C-alpha positions as CSV (number, residue, x, y, z in Angstrom):
1,M,2.0,21.9,1.6
2,T,-1.7,21.7,0.6
3,E,-4.1,19.2,2.0
4,R,-3.2,15.7,0.6
5,T,-6.5,13.9,0.4
6,A,-8.2,12.0,-2.4
7,S,-11.3,10.0,-3.2
8,V,-11.5,7.6,-6.1
9,E,-14.2,5.3,-7.4
10,R,-13.6,2.4,-9.8
11,N,-16.4,0.5,-11.3
12,T,-16.1,-2.6,-13.5
13,L,-18.2,-5.6,-14.3
14,E,-16.2,-7.4,-11.6
15,T,-15.9,-4.9,-8.8
16,Q,-17.2,-1.6,-7.5
17,I,-14.7,0.1,-5.3
18,R,-14.5,3.4,-3.4
19,V,-11.3,4.6,-1.7
20,S,-10.8,7.8,0.4
21,I,-7.4,8.6,1.9
22,N,-5.7,11.4,3.9
23,L,-1.9,11.1,3.7
24,D,-1.6,13.4,6.7
25,G,-4.1,11.6,8.9
26,T,-4.0,9.9,12.3
27,G,-4.1,6.3,11.2
28,K,-7.9,5.9,11.3
29,S,-9.4,3.2,9.1
30,R,-12.8,1.9,8.0
31,F,-13.2,-1.1,5.7
32,D,-16.1,-2.8,4.0
33,T,-14.6,-5.3,1.6
34,G,-15.8,-8.7,2.7
35,I,-12.1,-9.8,2.9
36,P,-11.3,-9.8,6.6
37,F,-7.6,-10.7,6.4
38,L,-6.9,-8.0,3.8
39,E,-8.7,-5.5,6.0
40,H,-6.4,-6.6,8.9
41,M,-3.4,-5.9,6.7
42,L,-4.7,-2.6,5.4
43,D,-5.3,-1.5,9.0
44,Q,-1.6,-2.0,9.6
45,V,-0.8,0.3,6.7
46,A,-3.2,3.0,8.1
47,R,-1.9,2.7,11.7
48,H,1.8,2.6,11.0
49,G,1.7,4.9,8.0
50,M,-0.4,7.5,9.8
51,I,-2.7,7.5,6.8
52,D,-6.5,7.6,7.1
53,L,-8.1,4.9,4.9
54,D,-11.7,4.3,4.0
55,I,-12.2,1.5,1.5
56,E,-15.4,-0.1,0.3
57,C,-15.5,-3.0,-2.2
58,K,-18.3,-5.0,-3.7
59,G,-16.8,-7.7,-5.9
60,D,-17.4,-11.1,-7.5
61,K,-16.5,-13.0,-4.4
62,H,-18.7,-15.9,-5.5
63,I,-15.8,-16.7,-7.9
64,D,-12.9,-15.9,-5.5
65,D,-11.2,-12.9,-4.0
66,H,-8.7,-12.3,-6.9
67,H,-10.5,-9.4,-8.7
68,S,-11.4,-7.7,-5.4
69,V,-7.9,-7.8,-4.0
70,E,-6.2,-6.7,-7.3
71,D,-8.7,-3.9,-7.9
72,I,-8.4,-2.6,-4.3
73,G,-4.7,-2.3,-5.0
74,I,-5.3,-0.5,-8.3
75,T,-7.8,1.9,-6.7
76,L,-5.7,2.6,-3.7
77,G,-2.7,3.3,-6.0
78,Q,-4.9,5.8,-8.0
79,A,-5.8,7.5,-4.7
80,F,-2.2,7.8,-3.7
81,A,-1.2,9.2,-7.0
82,K,-3.9,11.8,-6.8
83,A,-3.3,12.8,-3.1
84,V,0.5,13.1,-3.4
85,G,0.2,15.8,-6.0
86,D,3.3,17.2,-7.7
87,K,5.6,15.6,-5.0
88,K,7.4,18.9,-4.3
89,G,8.8,18.9,-0.8
90,I,8.4,15.2,0.0
91,R,11.3,12.9,1.0
92,R,10.4,10.7,-2.0
93,Y,12.2,7.6,-0.6
94,G,11.1,5.5,2.3
95,H,12.2,2.3,3.9
96,A,11.4,0.2,6.9
97,Y,12.4,-3.1,8.6
98,V,9.7,-4.6,10.8
99,P,10.0,-7.7,12.9
100,L,7.2,-9.8,14.4
101,D,8.5,-12.7,16.5
102,E,10.5,-14.9,14.1
103,A,9.5,-12.9,11.0
104,L,11.4,-10.0,9.6
105,S,10.6,-8.0,6.4
106,R,12.0,-5.0,4.6
107,V,10.1,-2.6,2.3
108,V,11.7,0.2,0.3
109,I,9.6,2.6,-1.8
110,D,10.4,5.4,-4.3
111,F,7.7,7.8,-5.5
112,S,9.6,7.9,-8.8
113,G,6.7,8.2,-11.2
114,R,7.7,4.8,-12.7
115,P,5.9,1.6,-11.7
116,G,8.1,-1.3,-10.7
117,L,7.7,-4.1,-8.2
118,E,10.3,-6.6,-6.8
119,H,8.5,-8.9,-4.4
120,Q,10.2,-11.7,-2.6
121,A,8.1,-13.5,0.0
122,D,7.8,-17.3,0.3
123,Y,4.8,-18.3,2.3
124,L,4.9,-21.8,3.8
125,R,1.2,-22.3,3.2
126,S,-1.2,-21.3,0.5
127,H,-3.9,-19.7,2.7
128,I,-4.1,-17.6,5.9
129,G,-7.5,-18.4,7.1
130,Q,-9.6,-18.1,3.9
131,F,-7.1,-15.6,2.2
132,D,-5.0,-16.9,-0.7
133,T,-1.4,-15.8,-0.2
134,D,-0.9,-15.5,-3.9
135,L,-3.1,-12.4,-3.8
136,F,-0.5,-10.3,-1.9
137,Y,1.5,-10.0,-5.1
138,E,-1.5,-9.1,-7.1
139,F,-2.4,-6.3,-4.6
140,F,1.1,-4.8,-4.7
141,Q,1.3,-5.1,-8.5
142,G,-2.0,-3.2,-8.8
143,F,-0.8,-0.6,-6.4
144,V,2.5,0.2,-8.0
145,N,1.1,0.3,-11.5
146,H,-1.3,3.1,-10.5
147,A,0.5,4.9,-7.7
148,L,3.5,5.0,-10.1
149,V,6.0,4.0,-7.5
150,T,9.0,1.6,-7.4
151,L,8.5,-0.9,-4.6
152,H,10.8,-3.5,-3.2
153,V,9.2,-6.0,-0.8
154,D,11.5,-8.6,0.9
155,N,10.6,-11.1,3.6
156,L,14.0,-11.8,5.1
157,K,13.0,-14.4,7.7
158,G,9.9,-16.1,8.9
159,R,8.0,-19.4,9.4
160,N,4.5,-18.2,10.3
161,A,2.6,-17.0,7.3
162,H,0.5,-14.5,9.3
163,H,3.6,-13.1,10.8
164,I,5.3,-12.8,7.4
165,A,2.3,-10.9,5.9
166,E,2.0,-8.6,8.9
167,T,5.6,-7.6,8.9
168,I,5.3,-6.8,5.2
169,F,2.3,-4.6,5.5
170,K,3.6,-2.9,8.7
171,A,6.8,-2.1,6.9
172,F,4.9,-0.9,3.8
173,G,3.0,1.5,6.0
174,R,6.2,2.8,7.7
175,A,8.0,3.2,4.3
176,L,5.0,5.1,2.9
177,R,5.1,7.4,6.0
178,M,8.8,8.1,5.5
179,A,8.6,8.7,1.8
180,L,5.6,11.0,2.0
181,E,6.8,13.2,5.0
182,P,7.4,16.8,4.2
183,D,11.2,17.5,4.2
184,P,11.7,21.0,5.6
185,R,15.0,21.3,3.7
186,M,13.2,20.5,0.4
187,A,10.2,22.8,0.9
188,G,8.8,23.7,-2.5
189,I,11.6,21.7,-4.3
190,M,11.1,18.8,-6.6
191,P,13.1,15.8,-5.2
192,S,14.6,15.0,-8.6
193,T,17.4,16.3,-10.8
194,K,15.0,15.9,-13.8
195,G,12.7,18.6,-12.4
196,S,9.6,16.4,-12.4
197,L,8.5,13.1,-11.2
């Protein structure tokens, strides 16, 4: 399997974003987004997905974080689509259940080539620190639309909003890791009866 890395830049009137990833990394991360709680969540993805992430974003935060969070999801999705390549030899599907104290979440992903998001998470408060919990959905929607994946996110239990978010992002990282792992029994084979994804 060739090196699975990508760097993507996305510049609009609202945001300027640069993302670099290594799907076969060691879980290293570096962030400069001005959105501390999102950085904390993305660090979980890197660490538990064993994906190296380097993300910079300059956005119109004087308005709010919406454009920055959504566009980081979009740009990260573009980087994943580029780095994964033709998908030959990968497991394609990944899933994970992750607990944190009273919270439990499940994430299931399919590198299907088709964008689809099912997101069920009810936060008991509107903000975690300064972070608007509505923006988690916008992040994942941007990601699936550009990574071209089907993603199911389900928070099964939880009272503490921080715990709920953390279990979701840890499970997202673990599911990504499983789906992107090389499958020795599928070496050089497209994981689809259609012959392409």
